[in-house]
Backbone bond lengths (Angstrom), bond angles and torsions (degrees), N, CA, C in turn:
res aa  C-N    CA-C-N  psi(-1)  N-CA   C-N-CA  omega(-1)  CA-C   N-CA-C  phi
1 M - - - 1.462 - - 1.518 108.48 -
2 S 1.300 116.61 131.95 1.466 121.44 -178.63 1.516 109.24 -105.01
3 S 1.306 114.42 152.27 1.470 119.86 177.02 1.509 109.19 -129.36
4 S 1.291 116.35 154.17 1.471 121.07 178.60 1.509 108.98 -134.70
5 K 1.298 114.30 146.78 1.456 120.31 178.32 1.519 109.83 -87.58
6 T 1.301 115.52 135.52 1.458 120.60 177.21 1.519 109.24 -94.14
7 L 1.308 116.23 122.35 1.465 120.99 -179.71 1.518 109.46 -73.70
8 K 1.320 115.79 122.03 1.454 119.79 177.88 1.522 109.67 -71.27
9 T 1.312 115.39 135.00 1.469 120.33 -178.60 1.521 109.83 -107.28
10 R 1.317 116.77 130.66 1.458 122.68 178.75 1.526 108.26 -102.08
11 E 1.349 115.59 124.62 1.466 118.91 178.11 1.533 109.42 -83.72
12 I 1.311 115.01 130.59 1.464 122.43 177.77 1.520 108.14 -115.78
13 T 1.306 116.30 121.36 1.469 119.86 179.17 1.523 109.13 -86.80
14 V 1.323 115.36 129.05 1.458 122.81 -176.52 1.520 108.77 -126.38
15 A 1.317 116.53 132.08 1.468 120.66 179.17 1.520 109.98 -126.15
16 H 1.304 116.03 135.91 1.467 120.39 177.21 1.520 109.69 -152.83
17 S 1.317 115.68 172.34 1.464 121.21 -175.24 1.531 111.22 -76.55
18 P 1.324 117.97 149.86 1.466 121.84 176.90 1.522 110.72 -83.78
19 D 1.331 115.98 60.62 1.461 122.42 -176.95 1.517 109.55 -119.89
20 S 1.325 115.85 159.09 1.454 119.53 -176.45 1.523 112.42 -63.93
21 D 1.343 118.32 -34.37 1.466 119.30 -179.26 1.527 111.10 -71.12
22 D 1.337 117.57 -42.03 1.461 119.16 177.20 1.530 111.19 -67.13
23 A 1.320 116.78 -39.62 1.465 120.51 178.19 1.526 110.43 -61.58
24 F 1.330 116.20 -41.35 1.465 121.19 177.61 1.525 109.84 -61.56
25 M 1.319 116.27 -45.66 1.457 122.78 -177.53 1.538 111.65 -61.68
26 F 1.321 116.52 -41.12 1.465 121.73 -175.55 1.529 112.56 -93.78
27 Y 1.324 118.07 5.81 1.462 121.84 -176.08 1.527 112.11 -54.25
28 G 1.321 116.21 -51.35 1.468 119.76 -177.48 1.510 112.78 -59.90
29 L 1.318 116.02 -36.80 1.461 121.58 -178.73 1.530 111.41 -77.41
30 A 1.328 116.47 -44.93 1.468 120.94 -175.74 1.523 112.95 -68.52
31 T 1.345 116.94 -25.68 1.462 120.83 -177.43 1.525 112.70 -106.85
32 N 1.338 115.14 10.85 1.469 121.63 178.43 1.523 113.60 61.77
33 K 1.312 117.06 23.59 1.469 120.31 172.70 1.532 109.91 -71.44
34 V 1.321 114.83 -30.19 1.467 121.17 175.79 1.519 107.66 -102.63
35 R 1.315 116.77 121.38 1.459 121.63 -177.26 1.530 110.41 -80.00
36 T 1.325 114.68 143.17 1.460 119.16 -177.64 1.528 109.86 -134.48
37 P 1.336 118.17 72.30 1.476 120.45 -178.35 1.533 111.57 -56.46
38 G 1.314 114.43 129.71 1.455 119.80 177.60 1.521 114.24 85.60
39 L 1.327 117.12 -7.17 1.455 120.74 -179.17 1.530 110.09 -127.02
40 K 1.309 114.73 140.79 1.461 121.16 173.73 1.523 107.35 -126.15
41 F 1.318 116.48 125.70 1.458 120.67 -175.85 1.520 110.84 -101.96
42 K 1.310 115.39 128.89 1.459 122.37 176.25 1.520 107.82 -108.86
43 H 1.336 116.83 118.23 1.470 122.09 -173.15 1.530 111.05 -97.25
44 T 1.317 115.72 137.07 1.464 123.59 172.18 1.515 108.10 -125.78
45 L 1.336 116.61 134.54 1.464 120.79 -179.27 1.525 109.49 -112.39
46 C 1.331 116.33 123.63 1.469 122.56 178.36 1.519 109.02 -146.04
47 D 1.333 115.99 157.10 1.464 118.64 175.12 1.522 109.24 -65.66
48 I 1.318 116.53 156.55 1.460 121.92 -169.98 1.521 113.01 -63.94
49 E 1.326 118.60 -36.19 1.462 119.09 -179.64 1.533 110.39 -67.12
50 T 1.327 117.51 -36.82 1.460 120.65 175.36 1.526 110.66 -63.52
51 L 1.335 116.78 -40.67 1.465 120.68 178.75 1.525 111.29 -66.48
52 N 1.320 116.62 -38.10 1.471 119.48 176.59 1.525 110.26 -58.13
53 R 1.325 115.92 -46.87 1.463 120.94 -178.57 1.530 111.02 -66.99
54 A 1.327 116.84 -38.44 1.466 120.61 -179.70 1.522 111.20 -64.52
55 A 1.330 117.19 -37.22 1.466 121.23 179.05 1.522 111.20 -66.77
56 M 1.325 117.02 -26.85 1.458 121.70 -178.79 1.527 112.40 -82.33
57 D 1.322 117.96 -17.81 1.463 122.05 -175.70 1.532 110.85 -77.69
58 G 1.296 118.04 125.66 1.459 122.12 174.39 1.508 112.27 51.51
59 D 1.344 115.67 -123.90 1.465 121.09 177.26 1.522 112.01 -91.70
60 G 1.341 116.65 9.00 1.463 119.79 -176.28 1.512 109.05 89.23
61 Q 1.315 116.43 138.29 1.463 119.39 -173.64 1.525 114.11 -81.95
62 Y 1.336 117.73 -20.79 1.463 120.42 -173.09 1.532 111.09 -128.22
63 D 1.335 115.51 150.90 1.464 120.23 177.00 1.526 110.93 -67.85
64 V 1.321 115.71 -42.71 1.466 122.34 177.12 1.523 107.31 -128.38
65 S 1.313 116.55 130.40 1.461 118.97 -178.29 1.516 110.93 -141.91
66 A 1.319 114.95 137.92 1.461 119.43 167.62 1.520 107.33 -68.92
67 I 1.326 116.51 135.26 1.463 120.86 176.26 1.521 109.03 -140.28
68 S 1.313 115.78 158.86 1.458 120.97 169.54 1.521 107.77 -76.52
69 F 1.330 117.08 143.34 1.463 118.98 177.55 1.526 111.00 -60.95
70 H 1.322 116.74 -31.48 1.463 120.01 176.66 1.528 110.90 -55.88
71 A 1.321 117.71 -35.17 1.464 121.62 -176.83 1.517 112.70 -80.87
72 Y 1.324 117.42 -16.95 1.465 119.91 -171.31 1.532 114.32 -56.48
73 P 1.339 120.51 -45.98 1.470 118.91 -179.02 1.523 113.74 -55.30
74 Y 1.322 117.44 -27.69 1.462 121.06 -177.93 1.530 112.91 -82.11
75 V 1.331 117.03 -10.81 1.469 120.06 179.60 1.530 111.50 -123.32
76 Q 1.332 117.47 5.04 1.464 121.59 -171.54 1.534 113.37 -65.34
77 D 1.326 118.46 -19.86 1.459 120.02 178.70 1.531 111.62 -72.73
78 K 1.318 117.05 -27.71 1.471 119.42 -178.47 1.528 113.35 -112.13
79 Y 1.332 117.11 -14.16 1.464 121.41 178.47 1.525 110.92 -125.73
80 A 1.327 115.77 147.42 1.461 122.45 167.77 1.520 107.70 -116.06
81 L 1.317 116.58 164.60 1.463 120.75 179.82 1.523 110.95 -87.49
82 M 1.318 115.58 141.44 1.458 120.56 172.42 1.525 108.37 -85.62
83 P 1.326 118.03 145.14 1.461 120.22 -177.65 1.522 114.66 -76.20
84 C 1.343 116.85 -3.61 1.462 120.11 177.27 1.524 109.21 -130.19
85 G 1.330 115.22 165.62 1.460 120.33 175.52 1.506 115.25 93.43
86 G 1.341 118.17 9.21 1.452 120.61 -177.49 1.516 113.87 -86.51
87 S 1.315 115.15 158.32 1.462 122.52 173.39 1.525 108.02 -109.66
88 V 1.318 115.79 119.76 1.467 121.87 -175.18 1.523 108.56 -129.73
89 G 1.311 116.85 132.74 1.463 121.14 178.08 1.516 111.06 -98.52
90 D 1.303 116.96 115.23 1.471 122.03 177.74 1.523 109.59 -89.02
91 G 1.324 116.42 82.45 1.457 119.86 -179.33 1.519 113.16 85.20
92 Y 1.319 117.36 11.50 1.467 122.18 176.48 1.517 107.74 -150.13
93 G 1.338 115.22 161.98 1.456 119.09 -178.91 1.509 110.92 173.99
94 P 1.325 117.61 -153.88 1.466 121.36 178.90 1.526 110.88 -56.54
95 M 1.328 116.01 146.28 1.467 120.62 -175.70 1.513 111.67 -125.64
96 I 1.319 114.61 143.64 1.459 120.53 167.34 1.523 106.46 -89.87
97 V 1.328 116.26 123.02 1.461 120.62 -179.15 1.520 109.36 -127.00
98 S 1.313 115.48 161.11 1.462 120.91 -178.39 1.520 109.49 -160.43
99 S 1.310 115.46 165.29 1.463 120.07 171.21 1.526 109.92 -88.94
100 Y 1.339 116.17 -4.85 1.468 122.17 178.65 1.527 109.92 -108.23
101 A 1.323 115.61 154.13 1.467 120.79 178.88 1.530 109.81 -89.19
102 F 1.320 115.97 66.45 1.464 120.82 -178.73 1.520 110.97 -69.95
103 T 1.330 116.73 145.28 1.458 120.82 166.30 1.530 107.13 -80.51
104 L 1.335 116.50 169.81 1.461 119.79 179.97 1.522 111.58 -63.16
105 E 1.315 116.48 -37.83 1.464 119.18 179.37 1.526 111.34 -71.28
106 E 1.316 116.56 -36.34 1.465 120.00 -179.88 1.523 111.71 -66.33
107 V 1.346 116.50 -41.12 1.461 118.79 -175.50 1.528 111.14 -68.31
108 K 1.322 116.75 -24.46 1.472 119.98 177.70 1.527 111.50 -66.02
109 Q 1.330 116.37 -18.84 1.474 120.77 179.85 1.520 112.22 -91.96
110 E 1.337 117.18 -6.62 1.459 121.59 -178.79 1.531 111.32 -88.30
111 E 1.326 115.94 155.45 1.462 119.87 169.26 1.518 107.14 -83.90
112 I 1.332 116.47 122.06 1.460 121.75 -170.71 1.524 110.23 -106.87
113 A 1.322 116.13 129.68 1.467 121.25 175.54 1.526 108.67 -73.69
114 V 1.329 117.15 127.23 1.461 121.70 -176.88 1.529 109.84 -125.06
115 P 1.350 117.25 154.84 1.464 120.18 -175.55 1.523 114.56 -85.51
116 G 1.327 118.18 9.71 1.459 121.33 179.81 1.517 110.44 143.04
117 T 1.305 116.89 145.39 1.466 120.41 -174.20 1.520 113.34 -84.47
118 L 1.337 117.73 -3.67 1.463 120.35 174.20 1.518 112.15 -104.85
119 T 1.318 117.93 -0.29 1.456 120.45 178.14 1.531 110.14 -72.36
120 T 1.315 115.91 152.85 1.462 119.92 176.11 1.521 110.23 -67.84
121 A 1.321 116.76 -28.41 1.467 120.26 175.67 1.521 109.97 -58.59
122 Y 1.328 116.73 -43.26 1.468 120.84 178.66 1.523 110.57 -64.51
123 L 1.324 116.98 -42.60 1.469 120.38 178.69 1.525 110.68 -59.54
124 A 1.327 117.21 -47.06 1.467 120.70 179.53 1.529 110.63 -62.51
125 L 1.336 116.60 -40.29 1.467 120.42 178.48 1.522 110.84 -60.13
126 K 1.335 117.08 -44.31 1.461 120.25 -177.39 1.532 112.06 -71.63
127 L 1.322 117.36 -24.22 1.465 119.67 172.96 1.527 110.07 -73.02
128 F 1.329 115.61 -36.81 1.469 120.61 177.70 1.526 111.44 -73.35
129 A 1.320 116.09 -43.83 1.471 121.28 -175.11 1.534 108.85 -134.56
130 P 1.337 117.29 82.06 1.469 120.99 -173.15 1.524 114.73 -57.52
131 Y 1.316 116.80 -30.01 1.468 119.48 -174.14 1.525 113.11 -103.34
132 A 1.320 117.08 8.49 1.461 120.42 180.00 1.527 110.63 -64.69
133 K 1.326 116.69 137.66 1.459 121.49 174.91 1.526 108.35 -85.05
134 T 1.310 115.92 144.81 1.460 119.91 -177.88 1.521 111.03 -134.74
135 T 1.324 114.76 156.77 1.458 121.40 172.34 1.529 107.28 -134.77
136 V 1.320 117.51 135.32 1.459 121.52 -175.53 1.524 110.57 -83.01
137 V 1.324 115.47 128.73 1.466 123.82 178.97 1.530 106.98 -135.61
138 P 1.330 120.42 138.32 1.467 120.32 175.95 1.530 110.75 -50.21
139 F 1.340 115.97 137.66 1.455 120.11 -171.22 1.526 113.68 -55.27
140 D 1.331 116.86 -34.27 1.459 119.61 -177.24 1.526 113.03 -85.53
141 Q 1.353 116.31 4.15 1.468 120.53 178.13 1.527 112.28 -111.93
142 I 1.330 117.36 -4.08 1.468 120.09 -172.62 1.537 111.80 -65.41
143 I 1.316 117.43 -44.81 1.467 119.63 179.06 1.528 109.99 -62.05
144 L 1.329 117.26 -42.55 1.470 121.15 178.08 1.528 110.67 -63.81
145 Q 1.321 116.88 -35.88 1.461 122.33 178.55 1.533 110.85 -61.36
146 I 1.323 115.71 -40.40 1.471 120.53 178.87 1.524 110.33 -70.61
147 L 1.326 115.96 -45.14 1.463 120.04 -178.64 1.532 111.75 -63.03
148 A 1.340 116.06 -30.01 1.471 120.18 178.99 1.525 112.13 -81.96
149 G 1.329 116.62 -2.92 1.457 120.01 179.37 1.517 114.47 79.41
150 K 1.338 117.20 11.21 1.463 120.44 -179.37 1.529 111.86 -82.19
151 S 1.323 116.56 -22.54 1.465 122.77 173.84 1.520 107.90 -138.04
152 R 1.312 116.35 145.69 1.469 120.16 179.47 1.525 112.28 -93.71
153 A 1.340 116.26 -13.32 1.459 120.94 177.44 1.519 108.87 -151.14
154 G 1.307 116.38 151.49 1.463 120.37 -179.00 1.509 111.60 -145.16
155 L 1.314 115.73 154.90 1.461 123.02 178.18 1.520 107.60 -105.48
156 I 1.325 117.26 113.17 1.460 120.74 -173.05 1.523 111.66 -107.26
157 I 1.336 114.00 144.55 1.455 122.35 177.85 1.523 108.13 -129.66
158 H 1.325 116.07 179.73 1.459 122.79 177.41 1.548 111.15 54.76
159 E 1.327 116.29 -143.49 1.470 120.40 -171.79 1.519 113.39 -64.89
160 G 1.312 117.52 -18.60 1.459 120.33 177.44 1.517 113.09 -57.99
161 Q 1.334 116.42 -23.22 1.459 120.37 178.59 1.536 112.13 -64.46
162 L 1.321 116.18 -20.65 1.465 120.24 178.18 1.526 112.69 -105.03
163 S 1.328 117.07 -23.10 1.464 119.08 -171.05 1.525 114.31 -102.75
164 Y 1.333 119.16 -4.94 1.469 120.21 -174.91 1.526 112.01 -62.65
165 G 1.325 117.51 -34.89 1.462 121.22 -178.77 1.519 112.23 -64.69
166 E 1.346 116.23 -37.76 1.459 120.59 179.29 1.523 111.04 -65.64
167 A 1.340 115.98 -23.69 1.470 120.16 177.67 1.530 111.61 -85.30
168 G 1.333 116.77 -0.64 1.458 120.59 178.24 1.519 114.32 87.05
169 L 1.335 116.92 14.55 1.463 120.05 -179.66 1.529 111.35 -94.19
170 K 1.316 115.31 159.54 1.467 122.32 -178.79 1.522 110.09 -111.16
171 K 1.314 115.90 143.19 1.456 120.36 174.87 1.525 109.42 -80.28
172 V 1.333 115.86 125.47 1.462 120.93 175.06 1.519 109.51 -91.65
173 L 1.340 116.53 -43.40 1.463 121.01 -179.38 1.519 110.51 -159.50
174 D 1.330 115.66 134.03 1.456 122.12 169.63 1.528 106.48 -94.24
175 L 1.322 117.06 112.70 1.460 120.59 -175.74 1.526 112.68 -69.06
176 G 1.329 117.09 -23.67 1.457 119.97 175.10 1.516 111.30 -67.41
177 R 1.320 116.81 -41.08 1.472 121.92 176.98 1.526 109.76 -69.03
178 W 1.331 117.00 -41.31 1.466 121.28 177.68 1.522 110.94 -58.95
179 W 1.331 116.45 -44.86 1.468 121.84 -179.71 1.529 110.75 -64.79
180 L 1.330 117.30 -43.26 1.465 121.36 179.37 1.523 110.84 -61.94
181 D 1.323 116.52 -44.10 1.469 119.93 179.85 1.531 111.02 -63.86
182 M 1.335 116.49 -33.11 1.466 120.43 -177.24 1.529 112.29 -80.70
183 T 1.342 117.23 -37.69 1.467 120.33 -171.37 1.525 114.73 -115.74
184 G 1.340 116.60 -19.16 1.459 119.47 -173.55 1.519 112.64 76.91
185 L 1.327 117.02 11.86 1.457 121.68 -175.77 1.530 111.22 -119.51
186 P 1.341 117.03 156.66 1.473 119.91 172.53 1.518 109.37 -69.43
187 L 1.332 116.28 160.68 1.460 121.24 179.71 1.528 109.66 -98.23
188 P 1.334 118.21 110.04 1.467 120.96 177.71 1.523 110.12 -79.17
189 L 1.307 116.88 124.28 1.460 121.02 -172.82 1.519 112.78 -103.29
190 G 1.317 116.88 -52.12 1.455 120.02 -178.76 1.505 111.18 -148.48
191 G 1.311 116.00 156.93 1.455 120.80 179.49 1.512 110.51 -145.70
192 N 1.309 115.92 -179.01 1.453 121.66 175.99 1.523 109.41 -103.08
193 A 1.309 115.49 128.28 1.462 121.67 177.41 1.520 108.77 -107.24
194 I 1.338 115.92 142.90 1.457 121.05 -178.18 1.523 109.50 -122.82
195 R 1.300 116.30 139.85 1.458 122.11 -176.96 1.540 109.83 -62.56
196 R 1.318 116.60 126.23 1.464 121.21 -178.19 1.520 112.12 -61.11
197 S 1.324 116.72 -34.13 1.463 121.53 -174.13 1.531 113.22 -67.01
198 L 1.327 117.99 -12.68 1.464 120.31 177.80 1.525 111.59 -66.55
199 G 1.332 116.82 -28.56 1.460 120.58 176.91 1.521 113.71 89.87
200 P 1.338 116.67 160.68 1.475 122.77 -173.17 1.523 114.64 -57.69
201 E 1.351 117.40 -39.48 1.467 119.44 -176.73 1.523 111.36 -63.96
202 L 1.327 116.88 -47.39 1.461 120.03 178.33 1.524 111.21 -69.48
203 H 1.329 117.27 -36.34 1.470 120.20 176.32 1.523 110.22 -54.00
204 T 1.333 115.75 -49.64 1.463 120.86 -177.97 1.525 111.40 -63.33
205 K 1.327 115.87 -43.93 1.468 120.51 -177.23 1.524 111.64 -66.24
206 I 1.340 116.34 -45.43 1.465 120.72 -178.25 1.520 110.63 -67.65
207 N 1.324 116.57 -40.43 1.463 119.26 178.62 1.525 111.02 -61.40
208 Q 1.330 116.95 -41.00 1.463 120.01 -179.96 1.524 111.28 -65.91
209 V 1.338 116.00 -38.78 1.463 120.23 179.45 1.531 110.55 -64.15
210 L 1.337 116.19 -44.04 1.458 119.06 -179.96 1.526 110.43 -66.41
211 R 1.312 116.71 -41.35 1.468 119.53 178.47 1.530 110.36 -62.25
212 D 1.332 116.63 -39.94 1.469 120.51 177.56 1.525 110.50 -62.92
213 S 1.345 117.24 -37.77 1.462 121.02 179.31 1.528 110.77 -64.81
214 I 1.329 115.77 -43.47 1.475 119.77 178.13 1.522 110.49 -63.35
215 Q 1.326 116.20 -45.09 1.464 119.88 -179.31 1.522 110.99 -64.14
216 Y 1.335 116.79 -38.42 1.469 119.97 178.59 1.521 110.32 -60.92
217 A 1.319 116.62 -44.31 1.473 120.01 -179.72 1.525 110.95 -63.67
218 L 1.327 116.81 -41.98 1.467 119.89 179.20 1.533 110.97 -65.08
219 D 1.327 116.50 -34.39 1.469 121.17 -179.43 1.528 112.66 -80.08
220 H 1.332 117.06 -20.74 1.473 122.15 -179.74 1.535 108.03 -126.33
221 R 1.306 114.90 58.77 1.462 121.42 -168.82 1.522 113.55 -59.62
222 E 1.310 118.00 -43.58 1.461 120.65 -175.71 1.524 111.61 -61.69
223 E 1.322 116.61 -48.89 1.470 118.47 -177.49 1.526 111.10 -70.55
224 A 1.327 116.80 -35.42 1.466 119.82 178.45 1.522 110.58 -68.17
225 L 1.337 116.41 -37.52 1.462 120.15 178.71 1.525 110.90 -68.02
226 E 1.325 116.21 -38.58 1.470 120.50 177.56 1.530 109.85 -59.34
227 Y 1.321 116.62 -42.32 1.463 121.39 177.41 1.529 110.53 -64.76
228 A 1.341 116.49 -42.67 1.467 121.41 -176.35 1.522 112.63 -69.40
229 M 1.342 117.75 -21.68 1.458 121.03 -177.14 1.526 112.88 -59.59
230 Q 1.338 117.00 -27.58 1.471 118.97 -179.38 1.526 112.09 -68.85
231 F 1.352 116.50 -11.80 1.464 121.15 178.71 1.524 111.95 -112.87
232 A 1.335 117.18 13.48 1.465 121.30 -169.73 1.525 114.36 -84.58
233 R 1.317 118.83 -0.85 1.464 123.22 175.33 1.528 112.32 47.90
234 D 1.322 115.12 61.65 1.466 122.81 172.38 1.534 114.88 73.63
235 L 1.328 119.05 4.48 1.466 119.47 172.22 1.528 108.80 -73.47
236 D 1.351 115.89 141.26 1.460 117.78 172.54 1.530 108.35 -75.69
237 K 1.320 116.22 173.45 1.466 119.79 -173.31 1.521 111.78 -63.01
238 H 1.327 117.11 -36.31 1.473 120.63 179.68 1.521 110.53 -62.08
239 N 1.330 116.62 -48.40 1.453 120.27 -178.48 1.526 111.96 -71.48
240 A 1.337 116.55 -34.38 1.460 119.44 176.78 1.524 110.17 -63.91
241 N 1.324 115.90 -40.61 1.462 120.58 177.66 1.529 110.38 -63.26
242 Q 1.322 116.36 -40.77 1.464 120.57 177.95 1.531 111.02 -64.30
243 F 1.324 115.64 -44.26 1.461 119.83 -178.78 1.528 111.11 -64.42
244 V 1.324 116.42 -44.93 1.462 120.17 178.11 1.531 109.95 -60.32
245 G 1.326 116.64 -41.60 1.461 120.09 178.97 1.520 113.05 -62.75
246 M 1.328 116.68 -29.47 1.464 120.73 179.28 1.524 111.75 -68.05
247 Y 1.341 116.05 -33.96 1.461 119.04 -170.16 1.531 115.82 -123.20
248 V 1.326 117.76 -0.81 1.467 120.44 170.89 1.522 107.46 -129.85
249 N 1.318 115.60 105.74 1.465 122.05 -174.22 1.527 108.84 -158.61
250 E 1.328 116.44 -159.52 1.465 119.34 -178.09 1.526 112.05 -59.50
251 R 1.324 116.82 -32.45 1.470 119.26 179.11 1.531 111.77 -69.54
252 T 1.319 116.70 -22.07 1.460 120.05 177.88 1.523 110.31 -74.25
253 L 1.328 116.38 -29.03 1.463 120.82 175.04 1.521 110.56 -73.08
254 D 1.328 116.04 -36.41 1.466 121.73 176.31 1.520 108.27 -160.78
255 Y 1.342 116.24 136.02 1.463 120.43 -176.18 1.522 112.86 -62.61
256 G 1.320 116.31 -29.74 1.453 119.66 -173.07 1.524 110.37 81.84
257 K 1.321 115.72 164.37 1.465 120.98 -177.01 1.528 111.44 -60.31
258 D 1.347 116.52 -44.28 1.473 118.70 -178.48 1.525 111.35 -71.36
259 G 1.346 116.81 -30.34 1.454 119.78 177.33 1.520 111.63 -66.06
260 R 1.310 116.02 -41.80 1.471 120.11 178.59 1.529 110.30 -68.42
261 E 1.310 116.25 -39.45 1.464 119.66 176.47 1.520 110.49 -62.76
262 A 1.328 117.03 -37.76 1.465 121.15 179.89 1.526 111.30 -63.70
263 I 1.331 117.37 -39.54 1.464 120.60 178.35 1.521 110.22 -61.04
264 K 1.323 115.92 -47.92 1.472 120.05 -179.42 1.525 111.01 -63.81
265 R 1.328 116.04 -42.88 1.474 119.94 -178.63 1.528 110.62 -63.74
266 L 1.311 116.76 -45.02 1.462 121.18 -178.55 1.527 111.19 -60.81
267 L 1.334 116.04 -47.44 1.466 119.57 -177.14 1.529 111.35 -70.54
268 D 1.312 116.90 -37.94 1.468 119.23 177.06 1.523 111.11 -63.64
269 M 1.331 116.89 -42.43 1.463 120.28 177.73 1.522 110.86 -63.82
270 G 1.325 116.51 -40.56 1.451 120.38 178.66 1.521 111.94 -63.20
271 H 1.327 116.30 -37.53 1.467 120.54 179.08 1.523 110.94 -70.47
272 R 1.331 116.70 -43.91 1.467 119.98 179.50 1.526 111.27 -63.73
273 A 1.340 115.62 -32.72 1.468 120.10 -179.49 1.532 112.06 -79.91
274 G 1.324 117.25 -8.52 1.457 120.48 179.39 1.517 114.19 85.42
275 V 1.327 117.22 3.46 1.468 120.00 177.62 1.527 109.73 -73.98
276 I 1.335 116.36 -38.74 1.459 123.00 176.13 1.524 107.60 -101.54
277 T 1.312 116.62 123.51 1.472 119.82 -173.12 1.528 112.92 -90.68
278 K 1.328 117.68 -13.77 1.467 120.51 180.00 1.525 109.65 -110.97
279 K 1.315 117.50 133.38 1.465 121.29 -178.09 1.528 109.80 -63.15
280 P 1.326 117.79 123.20 1.467 120.18 -176.91 1.529 113.06 -76.71
281 K 1.327 114.94 142.10 1.466 122.47 174.04 1.528 106.93 -130.49
282 V 1.314 116.65 92.68 1.465 121.40 -173.91 1.524 109.42 -76.03
283 E 1.323 115.52 124.22 1.466 120.33 179.54 1.525 110.03 -140.50
284 F 1.326 115.79 132.07 1.454 122.41 177.91 1.528 109.94 -105.35
285 V 1.325 116.93 146.87 1.460 119.97 174.02 1.527 108.14 -81.31
286 G 1.344 115.26 153.34 1.463 119.10 176.73 1.517 112.56 72.53
């Protein structure tokens, strides 16, 4: 009589945004192209502001969650940052757009539609314009809000950074370029946070699996892009490919020394400016 050992499987809950760049990043994992012995991943898709709030609730709703760096200080006691999976803008990022040709000083006097007060876009905006008034609008409704005349300026993230011109809007300021000119650093927008209570062994294993998923997508770009197109929100394949290239690249595999410095600098500046009320302690697993 023969016997066999049954490998115990640990379910890991993972949450990320329903965007083409995140879909591209998680392609290998979501489609089982990347094998994960002993681990089973359960994916949840939510907009980033919802994920920020979910990470702040109790012990956090997910084992691994995409979060805005702005939100990290508020969850740092229960989550650490993973060294891969981040979205970083190298001289580009969230944009202030309008149907009017505002100067930089003029737009600071406008009430600006923003995609959430815990987004890194909001943090960068408040560093640029500390006294700007804002109103929260779902990120995918901001361009429509401007076109309907309900807001005269808006802060756009995700695919809107490529599609605002087609809607007839004008760029007032690219906050990624503004940040680069001010600091010489890329603008870190969002990353993956992992629950501290999982422990070092699982941290290492999960980080390697996610890194393998990112590398698989980069190595099999066409098929990964085809999968990501279902989350591209009306971008054609050319623009979806451009958008994915902006936010899934070598920096997504690892932030690099300047990327990590940028995270610390951004959060420290936000805390000194009073936008972030909790002193940040940036810590990466592994």
